[in-house]
C-alpha positions as CSV (number, residue, x, y, z in Angstrom):
1,M,141.5,101.2,67.5
2,T,139.0,102.6,64.9
3,A,136.2,105.2,65.5
4,S,133.6,102.7,64.8
5,L,135.0,100.1,66.9
6,E,135.4,102.8,69.7
7,R,131.6,103.7,69.2
8,E,130.4,100.1,69.4
9,C,132.9,98.4,72.0
10,V,133.9,101.4,74.0
11,R,131.2,103.9,74.0
12,E,128.2,101.4,73.8
13,K,125.9,104.2,72.6
14,S,123.7,105.3,69.9
15,R,123.2,109.1,69.6
16,P,120.4,110.8,67.9
17,A,120.9,114.4,67.2
18,S,119.5,117.0,70.0
19,T,119.2,120.4,68.8
20,P,118.4,123.6,71.1
21,S,115.5,125.4,70.6
22,S,115.6,128.5,68.3
23,G,115.3,131.8,70.5
24,E,116.8,130.2,73.5
25,R,119.8,132.5,74.8
26,A,122.2,131.6,77.5
27,S,123.2,133.9,80.1
28,F,126.8,133.3,79.7
29,M,129.5,133.9,77.2
30,F,130.9,131.4,74.8
31,A,133.4,131.1,72.1
32,S,134.1,128.0,70.0
33,W,135.7,127.0,66.7
34,Q,135.7,123.9,64.6
35,P,138.1,122.9,61.8
36,S,136.4,122.2,58.4
37,R,138.3,119.1,58.2
38,L,136.4,117.6,61.1
39,D,133.0,116.1,60.7
40,C,131.7,117.8,63.8
41,V,129.1,120.6,64.6
42,R,130.4,124.0,63.8
43,V,129.8,126.7,66.4
44,Q,130.3,130.3,66.7
45,R,133.7,131.9,67.6
46,A,134.0,134.8,69.8
47,L,136.9,136.8,71.3
48,A,140.1,135.0,71.8
49,L,142.0,134.9,75.1
50,V,142.7,131.3,75.9
51,S,143.8,128.5,73.5
52,L,144.1,124.7,74.1
53,V,146.4,122.1,72.5
54,V,146.4,118.6,72.9
55,V,149.4,116.7,71.1
56,A,148.7,113.0,70.7
57,T,151.9,110.9,71.4
58,A,153.3,107.4,71.5
59,C,153.3,105.4,74.7
60,G,154.7,107.1,77.7
61,A,156.9,106.2,80.5
62,T,156.4,102.7,82.2
63,P,154.4,103.6,85.4
64,K,155.5,102.7,88.9
65,H,153.6,99.8,90.7
66,P,153.1,100.8,94.2
67,Q,151.4,98.3,96.6
68,R,147.6,98.3,95.8
69,A,145.6,100.6,98.3
70,T,143.7,98.8,100.8
71,P,140.2,100.5,101.9
72,A,140.9,101.2,105.6
73,K,138.7,99.8,108.3
74,H,135.6,101.9,108.9
75,T,135.7,103.9,111.8
76,T,133.3,106.8,112.8
77,P,135.2,110.0,113.2
78,P,134.4,112.3,116.2
79,V,131.8,115.0,115.5
80,H,132.8,118.4,116.8
81,G,130.4,121.1,117.1
82,R,126.6,121.3,115.7
83,R,126.7,119.8,112.2
84,R,123.9,118.8,110.3
85,S,123.9,115.0,109.5
86,Q,122.1,115.9,106.0
87,P,123.7,118.1,103.8
88,V,121.9,121.1,102.0
89,S,119.8,119.5,99.0
90,V,120.3,121.2,95.7
91,V,117.9,122.2,93.0
92,E,118.6,122.6,89.3
93,H,117.9,125.8,87.4
94,R,118.5,126.1,83.6
95,I,120.4,129.1,82.5
96,G,120.8,128.5,78.8
97,V,122.2,126.2,76.1
98,L,125.6,125.4,74.3
99,P,126.0,126.5,70.9
100,A,125.7,122.8,70.1
101,P,125.1,119.5,71.9
102,V,127.9,117.9,73.5
103,Q,128.5,115.1,76.0
104,D,131.7,113.8,77.7
105,A,133.4,117.2,77.6
106,T,136.2,117.9,79.9
107,S,135.7,120.9,82.2
108,A,137.6,122.9,85.0
109,P,137.0,126.2,87.0
110,W,138.0,129.3,85.0
111,R,137.7,132.8,86.0
112,G,134.3,132.7,87.8
113,G,132.8,130.1,85.4
114,M,133.8,126.8,83.7
115,I,136.0,126.1,80.6
116,L,134.5,123.2,78.7
117,A,136.7,121.4,76.0
118,G,136.3,118.7,73.7
119,G,133.6,115.8,73.9
120,L,131.3,114.1,71.8
121,T,129.0,115.7,69.3
122,A,125.3,114.6,68.6
123,A,126.8,112.6,65.8
124,D,129.0,110.7,68.1
125,V,132.2,112.4,66.7
126,S,134.9,113.8,68.8
127,T,135.0,117.7,68.6
128,S,137.7,120.3,69.3
129,S,135.3,122.9,70.4
130,V,136.2,124.9,73.5
131,E,133.3,127.0,75.4
132,L,133.4,129.3,78.3
133,V,130.4,128.9,80.6
134,Q,129.8,132.1,82.7
135,A,133.6,132.8,82.7
136,Q,135.5,136.1,81.6
137,G,137.4,135.9,78.2
138,T,136.8,133.6,75.1
139,A,138.6,130.6,74.0
140,R,140.4,129.2,70.9
141,P,139.6,125.7,69.7
142,L,141.8,122.5,70.0
143,P,143.8,121.8,66.9
144,Q,142.8,118.2,67.4
145,A,139.4,116.7,68.4
146,L,139.2,114.7,71.7
147,H,136.8,113.4,74.4
148,D,136.9,111.9,77.7
149,S,139.9,113.8,78.9
150,T,140.0,115.2,82.4
151,A,141.1,118.7,83.4
152,G,142.1,120.8,86.4
153,S,143.0,124.2,87.4
154,L,146.4,124.5,89.3
155,G,147.4,128.2,89.7
156,K,146.7,130.5,87.0
157,A,146.5,127.8,84.3
158,V,144.2,124.9,83.1
159,Y,145.9,121.6,82.5
160,L,144.2,118.8,80.3
161,F,145.3,115.1,80.8
162,G,145.0,112.5,78.0
163,G,141.7,111.8,76.3
164,G,140.6,110.0,73.2
165,N,140.5,111.1,69.6
166,G,138.3,108.4,68.1
167,V,141.3,106.4,66.9
168,S,143.7,106.3,69.7
169,Q,144.3,107.3,73.4
170,L,146.4,110.5,74.4
171,D,149.1,110.6,77.1
172,A,149.7,114.5,76.7
173,I,149.6,116.9,79.8
174,V,148.8,120.2,78.4
175,R,149.2,123.7,79.9
176,V,146.6,126.3,79.0
177,A,147.4,129.9,79.9
178,P,146.5,133.3,78.3
179,G,148.4,133.5,74.9
180,S,150.2,130.1,75.2
181,H,149.8,126.4,75.3
182,T,152.5,123.8,76.1
183,T,152.8,120.3,76.5
184,V,154.3,119.9,80.0
185,G,154.3,116.3,80.7
186,R,153.0,112.8,80.1
187,L,150.8,110.3,81.8
188,P,152.4,106.8,82.7
189,A,150.1,105.5,79.9
190,P,147.9,106.9,77.2
191,S,144.2,106.9,78.4
192,S,140.9,108.2,78.1
193,D,137.8,107.7,80.1
194,Q,139.4,108.9,83.5
195,A,138.3,111.4,85.9
196,G,140.3,113.9,88.2
197,A,140.4,116.4,90.9
198,V,142.9,118.9,92.2
199,V,144.1,118.6,96.0
200,G,146.5,121.1,96.9
201,R,149.0,121.8,94.0
202,A,148.5,118.7,92.3
203,E,146.0,116.9,90.1
204,Y,144.9,113.2,90.8
205,V,144.0,111.3,87.7
206,V,141.6,108.3,88.4
207,G,141.2,105.3,86.3
208,G,141.0,105.2,82.6
209,Y,141.3,103.1,79.5
210,T,144.3,102.6,77.4
211,G,142.6,101.1,74.4
212,T,143.3,97.6,75.4
213,K,143.3,97.9,79.3
214,W,141.1,99.2,81.9
215,L,143.2,101.2,84.5
216,D,143.0,100.7,88.4
217,T,145.7,103.7,89.0
218,I,145.5,107.0,90.8
219,V,148.0,109.1,89.1
220,R,149.6,112.3,90.9
221,W,150.9,115.3,88.7
222,Q,152.2,118.4,89.7
223,P,153.7,121.1,87.6
224,G,157.6,120.7,87.3
225,H,157.4,117.0,88.5
226,P,156.7,113.7,86.5
227,A,153.5,112.1,86.7
228,E,153.5,108.9,89.3
229,V,151.2,106.3,90.2
230,V,150.5,106.9,94.0
231,G,147.7,104.6,94.5
232,R,145.6,101.7,93.0
233,L,141.7,101.0,93.2
234,P,140.3,97.8,94.2
235,T,139.1,97.3,90.8
236,A,139.8,99.2,87.5
237,L,137.3,101.8,86.6
238,R,136.3,104.0,83.8
239,Y,133.8,106.9,83.9
240,A,133.9,107.2,87.7
241,A,132.7,110.3,89.1
242,V,135.6,112.1,90.8
243,A,135.8,115.4,93.1
244,A,137.9,116.6,96.1
245,V,137.0,118.2,99.2
246,G,138.6,118.5,102.7
247,G,142.0,117.5,101.0
248,K,140.5,114.1,100.1
249,V,139.7,112.7,96.5
250,V,136.2,111.1,96.5
251,I,135.6,108.3,93.9
252,A,132.0,107.2,93.3
253,G,130.8,104.6,91.0
254,G,132.2,104.0,87.4
255,S,132.4,101.0,85.0
256,R,134.0,97.8,86.0
257,P,136.0,95.4,83.5
258,D,133.2,92.7,83.9
259,G,130.6,95.0,82.3
260,T,128.9,96.1,85.8
261,A,128.9,99.4,87.3
262,S,130.2,100.2,90.8
263,Q,128.1,101.5,93.6
264,A,131.0,102.2,96.0
265,V,132.1,105.4,97.3
266,L,135.7,105.7,98.2
267,S,138.0,108.5,99.5
268,F,141.8,108.8,98.7
269,D,143.9,110.6,101.3
270,P,147.0,111.9,99.2
271,A,148.9,112.6,102.2
272,K,148.6,109.1,103.5
273,R,148.3,107.6,100.0
274,R,145.4,105.7,101.7
275,L,142.0,104.4,100.2
276,T,139.0,104.2,102.5
277,R,135.5,103.2,101.6
278,L,132.9,105.7,102.7
279,G,129.6,104.0,101.8
280,S,127.7,103.1,98.7
281,L,125.5,104.9,96.1
282,T,121.8,104.3,95.9
283,A,122.6,102.2,92.8
284,P,125.5,100.9,90.5
285,T,126.2,104.1,88.7
286,T,128.5,104.9,85.8
287,H,129.0,108.1,83.6
288,A,128.0,110.4,86.4
289,A,129.5,113.7,86.9
290,A,131.1,114.9,90.4
291,A,131.8,118.4,91.9
292,A,132.3,119.9,95.2
293,L,130.0,122.3,97.0
294,G,130.8,123.4,100.6
295,R,131.8,120.4,102.5
296,Y,130.1,118.1,100.1
297,V,130.9,116.1,96.9
298,Y,127.7,115.7,94.8
299,V,127.3,112.8,92.5
300,I,125.0,114.0,89.7
301,G,123.2,112.0,87.2
302,G,124.9,109.1,85.4
303,R,123.4,105.8,84.4
304,G,123.3,102.1,85.0
305,P,125.8,99.5,83.3
306,V,123.6,99.6,80.2
307,A,123.4,102.4,77.9
308,G,120.2,104.3,77.6
309,T,119.5,104.4,81.4
310,P,120.0,107.9,82.6
311,T,119.2,108.9,86.1
312,A,118.3,112.3,87.5
313,R,119.6,111.2,91.0
314,I,121.9,113.7,92.8
315,Q,123.6,112.3,95.9
316,A,125.7,114.1,98.5
317,V,129.1,112.5,99.9
318,D,130.3,113.8,103.5
319,P,133.8,112.5,103.8
320,A,134.2,113.8,107.3
321,R,131.2,111.9,108.6
322,R,131.4,108.8,106.0
323,K,127.8,109.5,104.7
324,V,126.1,109.3,101.4
325,V,122.6,110.8,101.2
326,S,120.2,111.7,98.6
327,A,120.3,115.5,97.9
328,G,117.7,116.3,95.2
329,T,117.2,115.3,91.5
330,L,118.0,116.7,88.1
331,K,115.1,118.2,86.0
332,T,115.6,115.5,83.5
333,P,117.7,112.3,83.8
334,R,121.2,112.8,82.3
335,S,124.5,111.2,82.1
336,D,127.9,112.2,80.7
337,L,127.5,115.7,81.4
338,A,130.3,118.1,82.7
339,A,130.3,119.6,86.2
340,V,132.2,122.3,88.0
341,G,131.8,123.3,91.5
342,L,132.1,127.2,92.4
343,P,131.7,128.9,95.8
344,T,128.0,129.2,95.6
345,K,126.8,126.7,93.0
346,I,127.6,123.9,90.7
347,L,127.6,124.7,87.0
348,L,126.5,121.7,84.5
349,A,126.8,121.6,80.8
350,G,125.9,119.0,78.1
351,G,125.4,115.4,78.6
352,R,123.0,112.7,77.3
353,D,119.4,112.0,78.1
354,V,117.1,109.2,76.8
355,N,116.8,111.1,73.5
356,G,120.5,111.8,72.7
357,T,123.2,114.3,73.3
358,V,122.1,117.9,74.8
359,S,123.1,121.3,75.1
360,T,121.3,122.2,78.3
361,V,123.6,124.7,80.5
362,S,122.1,124.9,84.0
363,E,123.2,125.5,87.8
364,L,122.7,123.7,91.1
365,V,122.2,125.8,94.1
366,A,121.0,125.1,97.6
367,S,117.4,124.2,97.9
368,R,115.3,126.4,100.0
369,R,112.7,123.9,100.4
370,Q,114.0,121.4,102.9
371,T,111.5,118.7,103.2
372,T,114.0,115.5,103.6
373,A,112.9,114.6,107.3
374,T,110.1,112.1,107.8
375,P,107.6,113.8,110.0
376,K,107.3,112.5,113.5
377,L,104.2,110.3,114.4
378,V,101.6,112.1,116.6
379,N,101.5,109.3,118.7
380,L,104.1,106.7,119.0
381,H,101.6,103.8,120.0
382,N,99.4,104.6,117.0
383,V,100.5,105.6,113.3
384,Y,97.0,106.5,112.6
385,A,96.6,109.1,115.3
386,A,96.4,112.0,112.8
387,D,93.8,110.3,110.9
388,T,90.8,111.1,113.3
389,P,87.6,112.7,111.6
390,T,88.3,116.3,112.8
391,N,91.9,116.4,111.4
392,I,91.6,117.5,107.8
393,T,94.4,119.6,107.1
394,G,96.3,121.6,104.7
395,A,95.0,121.7,101.1
396,A,92.7,119.0,101.9
397,R,90.7,121.6,103.6
398,S,89.5,123.1,100.5
399,A,88.7,119.9,98.5
400,L,85.2,119.1,97.4
401,P,83.9,115.9,99.3
402,R,84.1,113.5,96.4
403,I,84.4,109.9,95.4
404,Y,86.8,109.1,92.5
405,V,86.4,105.9,90.6
406,P,88.9,104.8,88.1
407,N,87.0,102.7,85.6
408,S,90.0,100.4,84.1
409,Q,88.1,99.1,81.1
410,S,86.4,102.2,80.3
411,G,89.4,104.4,80.4
412,T,87.6,107.0,82.6
413,V,86.7,108.4,85.8
414,D,83.6,108.9,87.6
415,V,83.0,111.3,90.4
416,I,80.4,110.8,93.0
417,D,78.9,113.3,95.4
418,P,78.8,111.2,98.6
419,S,75.8,113.2,99.9
420,T,73.5,112.1,97.0
421,Y,75.2,109.1,95.7
422,K,75.3,110.6,92.4
423,I,77.7,110.9,89.6
424,V,78.5,114.5,89.2
425,E,81.6,114.4,86.9
426,H,82.8,112.1,84.3
427,F,85.9,112.5,82.1
428,A,88.4,110.3,80.4
429,V,91.7,109.6,81.2
430,G,94.5,107.3,79.7
431,E,94.2,103.6,79.0
432,L,93.7,101.4,81.8
433,P,93.3,103.5,84.9
434,Q,94.1,101.6,88.0
435,H,94.2,103.9,91.2
436,V,93.4,107.5,92.0
437,V,96.2,108.4,94.4
438,P,96.3,111.5,96.9
439,A,99.6,113.5,96.6
440,Y,102.0,113.7,99.4
441,D,101.0,117.3,100.2
442,L,97.2,116.6,99.8
443,A,96.9,119.3,97.1
444,R,96.5,116.9,94.3
445,L,95.0,113.5,93.1
446,Y,96.7,111.4,90.4
447,V,95.1,108.8,88.2
448,T,97.5,106.0,87.2
449,N,96.9,105.1,83.7
450,D,98.8,101.8,83.4
451,I,98.8,101.0,79.8
452,G,98.5,104.7,78.8
453,N,101.8,105.5,80.5
454,T,100.6,108.6,82.0
455,L,99.3,110.2,85.3
456,T,96.4,112.5,85.0
457,E,96.3,115.2,87.7
458,I,93.0,116.2,89.4
459,D,92.3,119.4,91.1
460,P,90.3,118.4,94.3
461,K,89.1,121.9,94.6
462,T,87.1,121.5,91.2
463,A,87.1,117.8,90.8
464,K,88.4,118.2,87.2
465,P,91.5,117.0,85.5
466,T,94.1,119.6,84.9
467,R,97.4,118.3,83.4
468,T,99.0,115.0,82.3
469,F,102.6,113.5,83.1
470,S,104.4,110.7,81.0
471,V,105.4,108.1,83.4
472,D,106.2,104.6,82.4
473,D,103.7,101.7,83.5
474,P,102.0,103.4,86.6
475,Y,100.1,100.4,88.2
476,N,99.9,102.1,91.3
477,M,101.8,104.9,93.3
478,Y,103.2,105.7,96.6
479,F,105.3,108.5,98.3
480,T,108.3,108.0,100.6
481,P,107.5,109.1,104.2
482,D,109.9,112.3,103.7
483,G,107.7,113.4,100.7
484,R,110.9,113.4,98.3
485,Y,109.9,110.8,95.9
486,A,107.0,109.3,94.3
487,I,107.3,105.4,94.2
488,V,105.6,104.5,90.7
489,V,104.9,100.6,90.9
490,A,105.7,99.5,87.4
491,E,104.0,96.2,87.7
492,R,104.5,94.7,84.2
493,N,107.9,96.1,84.1
494,Q,108.9,94.5,87.6
495,R,110.2,97.8,88.9
496,L,109.6,100.3,91.5
497,D,110.5,103.7,89.9
498,F,111.7,106.1,92.3
499,R,110.8,109.5,90.9
500,D,110.7,113.2,91.9
501,A,107.4,113.7,93.8
502,H,106.7,116.7,91.9
503,S,108.2,116.7,88.5
504,F,108.0,112.7,88.2
505,A,111.5,112.8,86.7
506,L,112.9,109.4,87.0
507,V,115.6,109.1,89.8
508,H,116.0,105.3,90.3
509,A,114.4,102.3,88.6
510,L,114.5,99.6,91.2
511,R,114.4,96.2,89.8
512,T,112.2,93.8,91.8
513,P,113.3,90.0,91.8
514,C,109.5,88.8,91.8
515,R,106.4,89.2,89.4
516,G,103.3,91.3,89.9
517,V,104.8,93.9,92.4
518,D,101.4,95.5,93.6
519,H,101.1,97.1,96.8
520,M,102.9,98.5,99.9
521,D,103.1,100.1,103.4
522,F,105.9,101.5,105.5
523,T,107.1,100.8,108.9
524,A,106.4,103.4,111.6
525,D,110.0,105.3,111.1
526,G,109.3,105.2,107.6
527,S,112.7,103.9,106.7
528,T,111.5,100.5,105.1
529,A,108.6,99.2,103.0
530,L,106.9,95.8,102.6
531,V,105.7,95.3,99.1
532,S,103.5,92.4,97.9
533,C,104.3,90.6,94.6
534,E,101.0,89.0,93.4
535,F,102.0,86.7,90.9
536,S,104.9,84.9,92.4
537,G,103.6,84.6,96.0
538,Q,106.3,86.8,97.4
539,M,106.8,89.8,99.7
540,L,109.8,92.3,99.3
541,V,111.4,94.4,102.0
542,V,112.8,97.6,100.6
543,D,115.1,100.0,102.2
544,V,113.6,103.2,101.3
545,T,116.7,105.5,102.2
546,H,119.0,103.6,99.9
547,Q,116.1,102.5,97.4
548,R,117.2,98.7,97.4
549,V,115.8,95.4,98.0
550,I,117.0,93.9,101.2
551,K,115.1,90.7,101.7
552,T,112.5,88.6,99.7
553,F,110.3,85.9,101.3
554,P,107.2,83.7,100.3
555,V,103.9,83.7,101.6
556,G,101.4,80.7,101.4
557,S,104.4,78.5,100.8
558,G,105.0,80.4,97.5
559,H,101.5,79.7,96.1
560,G,99.6,82.9,97.7
561,M,98.6,86.0,95.9
562,P,99.2,88.8,98.2
563,Q,97.5,92.0,97.6
564,D,97.1,95.0,99.9
565,V,99.4,95.7,102.8
566,K,98.7,97.8,105.9
567,L,100.7,98.4,109.2
568,S,98.9,97.9,112.4
569,P,98.2,100.9,114.7
570,D,101.1,100.1,117.0
571,G,103.5,99.6,114.3
572,R,104.5,96.0,115.2
573,V,103.0,93.9,112.6
574,F,101.9,94.3,108.9
575,Y,98.6,92.7,107.6
576,V,98.8,91.5,104.0
577,A,95.6,90.3,102.1
578,D,95.9,87.2,100.1
579,M,93.5,86.1,97.3
580,A,94.5,82.6,97.0
581,A,94.8,81.9,100.5
582,S,91.3,83.7,101.2
583,G,92.7,85.7,104.4
584,V,95.2,87.9,105.9
585,W,98.7,87.2,106.9
586,I,100.4,88.7,109.9
587,I,104.2,89.7,109.4
588,R,106.2,91.0,112.1
589,A,107.6,94.4,111.4
590,R,110.7,93.7,113.7
591,D,112.1,91.1,111.4
592,F,109.5,90.5,108.6
593,R,108.6,86.9,109.7
594,V,105.0,85.6,109.0
595,V,103.7,85.1,112.4
596,G,99.9,84.2,111.9
597,F,97.2,83.9,109.4
598,I,93.4,85.1,109.6
599,N,90.7,83.5,107.6
600,T,88.3,86.0,106.2
601,G,86.7,85.3,102.7
602,T,87.4,84.2,99.3
603,G,89.5,86.8,97.2
604,A,90.7,88.7,100.3
605,H,92.0,92.0,98.7
606,G,91.8,95.5,100.1
607,L,92.8,96.5,103.8
608,Y,91.3,99.7,105.4
609,P,91.8,100.7,109.0
610,S,89.0,102.4,110.8
611,R,89.1,106.0,111.8
612,D,89.2,105.1,115.6
613,A,92.4,102.6,114.7
614,R,90.2,99.7,116.3
615,Y,89.2,97.7,113.3
616,L,90.5,96.5,110.1
617,Y,88.3,96.3,106.9
618,V,89.0,93.4,104.5
619,S,87.2,93.5,101.1
620,N,86.6,89.8,99.9
621,R,86.2,90.0,96.3
622,Q,85.1,86.5,95.3
623,G,83.4,86.2,98.7
624,H,80.9,89.0,98.2
625,S,81.5,90.3,101.6
626,V,83.7,92.6,104.0
627,S,85.5,91.2,107.1
628,V,86.1,93.1,110.0
629,I,89.3,92.2,112.1
630,S,90.0,93.8,115.5
631,F,93.4,95.1,115.8
632,A,93.4,94.1,119.6
633,T,92.4,90.3,119.3
634,K,93.7,89.8,115.8
635,R,90.4,88.0,115.1
636,V,87.3,88.5,112.6
637,V,84.6,90.1,114.8
638,A,82.0,90.7,111.9
639,T,81.1,89.9,108.3
640,W,79.2,92.3,106.2
641,P,77.5,90.7,103.2
642,V,77.6,92.3,99.6
643,P,75.1,90.2,97.9
644,G,76.2,89.5,94.3
645,G,79.0,91.9,94.7
646,S,82.8,92.2,94.0
647,P,84.2,94.6,96.7
648,D,87.7,95.5,95.7
649,M,89.6,98.8,96.4
650,G,88.4,101.8,98.3
651,G,88.5,103.8,101.5
652,V,86.9,105.1,104.6
653,A,84.8,108.3,104.7
654,A,86.6,111.5,106.5
655,D,84.0,111.0,109.3
656,G,84.5,107.2,109.8
657,K,80.8,106.3,109.0
658,V,80.9,105.0,105.4
659,L,83.3,102.3,103.8
660,W,83.4,103.0,100.1
661,L,84.4,100.0,97.7
662,S,84.5,99.6,93.9
663,G,82.6,96.6,92.6
664,R,85.3,95.4,90.3
665,Y,83.3,92.9,88.2
666,N,79.9,94.4,88.3
667,A,80.6,98.2,87.2
668,E,79.3,99.7,90.5
669,V,80.4,101.1,93.9
670,Y,79.2,100.1,97.2
671,A,78.7,102.5,100.2
672,I,78.5,100.5,103.3
673,S,77.6,101.6,107.0
674,T,80.6,101.0,109.4
675,R,78.1,101.0,112.4
676,T,75.8,98.3,111.2
677,G,77.4,96.8,108.0
678,K,74.5,97.9,105.8
679,L,74.7,98.3,102.2
680,L,73.6,101.8,102.0
681,A,73.9,102.3,98.2
682,R,74.8,100.5,94.9
683,I,75.9,103.0,92.3
684,R,76.5,102.2,88.6
685,V,79.8,103.3,87.1
686,G,82.0,102.6,84.2
687,S,83.4,99.2,83.4
688,G,86.0,97.6,85.6
689,P,85.9,100.1,88.5
690,H,89.3,99.6,90.7
691,G,91.3,101.8,93.0
692,L,88.5,104.2,94.3
693,C,89.6,107.3,96.2
694,V,87.7,108.9,99.0
695,W,88.8,112.3,99.2
696,P,89.4,114.3,101.4
697,Q,90.6,112.4,104.1
698,P,92.3,113.4,107.6
699,G,95.9,113.2,108.0
700,R,98.9,115.4,107.7
701,Y,100.4,113.6,104.6
702,S,99.8,111.1,102.1
703,L,101.8,107.9,101.5
704,G,99.9,107.2,98.4
705,H,97.7,104.2,97.1
706,T,94.1,105.3,97.5
707,G,94.9,107.0,100.6
708,I,97.4,105.9,103.4
709,L,97.6,108.9,105.6
710,R,99.6,109.7,108.7
């Protein structure tokens, strides 16, 4: 197999160069060497202590063929003592850079740090460089370039297993020790793209690729013994994430022969030679790294089945409890990185981001900030019990009372003082601003600039913009009830993008099987979201914990145009405004079935609960009116006219006395008395006002949109 064929058919990647910035210095020792005859990046040599040699050989011995391991039936093990069901979250800290960018390098623990060998350079060429990351000593290079090997520390030596050199796959098992290097065995077949882990005195090599065949094998090798196949996977895998903890080998994700990525998390018990399914990753993932820390295996980064889709997800696997949970995010999405678990941290090196191969060196350590639990409701019978007028909390207490109006067509935000009905601030933002969204922690506001692909941050203490984040297609934005993720509603891209709630780094792009994904709200326990799809007349049910779509169903026989979504105070039903049906659907939260419909007015669009949680205000955009629905009777009890207006999105004032709405087609904003329904003011603003935000609002935390607080 030629190097070019390998790049096109095996790697499926295009790798632009990525160079570390000058002046950046790592807090680790490194040493490397590159033969002049190789077209690879040259790096600096330091003191020599360890050398590595890989010898390419012909085909090895014919492997044995034990029975295929069958995943064991799931049984929940007993829990002894007080063990937390959630693992400690981890946070990434950057600690330096490698001498040159590299991905797909093999790594193993070495003298308090990591040994990093081989890999692919920014030019997509195999390298023979060797680095020591935060480790004692230095290293001599490999006499031959290679990538996608796997390595393990057994006793006082590091052993390398196979790999590829751009032309063929290798089967050598090489012992690395101070002052010597020896080929000590052969794999059952030459292979690259495998992963491995050490359990006891043996290395277990999982999956791989021979150059013509994908492997489903689990190979055991121990010094002094021949390699043998001791188990088989349900399907052949390459680029799986593999690490060991508690005497078990954890296998997560990987590429399958049909071109898809696996979502499965498996555990292999070497003593019983038994394979068990532990659960599933949030999304199909391949090219991820894995490392153990404490009693957990962390699956770090990776990508989907298509190249160029790196993720920042970090997921923790607890084999003892058969749980897979989110455990943090990388600072930037990366795949193909090296990871090594140490007693108090995980070292990470290299990898590939959206721009190409990187030289980043970082560490994952336990996060001090534990905000993974969804706050309990103040009142189990009223999800809005924390939204009473006197309950302005936290950072919202220091906010200026203002009305923020994103003018979609003008590309600006107008800021209104609600006491005078006057515009007191005006500033430009990105192209097509759609909504102004309160942050989960109530400390900031974000303007979602849809076509501009940015978020403009606003400081509510000054009502002025501060900084800008690059975010793809932010039509709308919500926050998961535990505060960990922002959910960017990427309408034109048909995605819900789960991003870090603070850095907005992409964690998971969830493809939606509908058109015009727009608005959502969450069940009372925060585990599930009901999402509207305007252009295909459908609703989606999303498992928030596992970030996946679990149900799709139509409204209005598929001819509806569902818009805003709000949960009833008792949490039993959702209300969904439908512009085409000119009313509001009632959807049961228990099983997500449509159980009723309320006629309101033409173009029913926005939904806003009253501060006492007795009424739901419905803005009828083409009907020039606002309908008032009683939560108790599920009937319209009043209709407030907005003559010639186009009431759209907005919110209720903190004291509950005024409903503020944008006039989408009239370049104006409406202030409406919630006591009488009287129009108090019409304020001229920029062109195309849309997702107006009233701030501050009472509540403990924000779920996003223009203000869903609980």
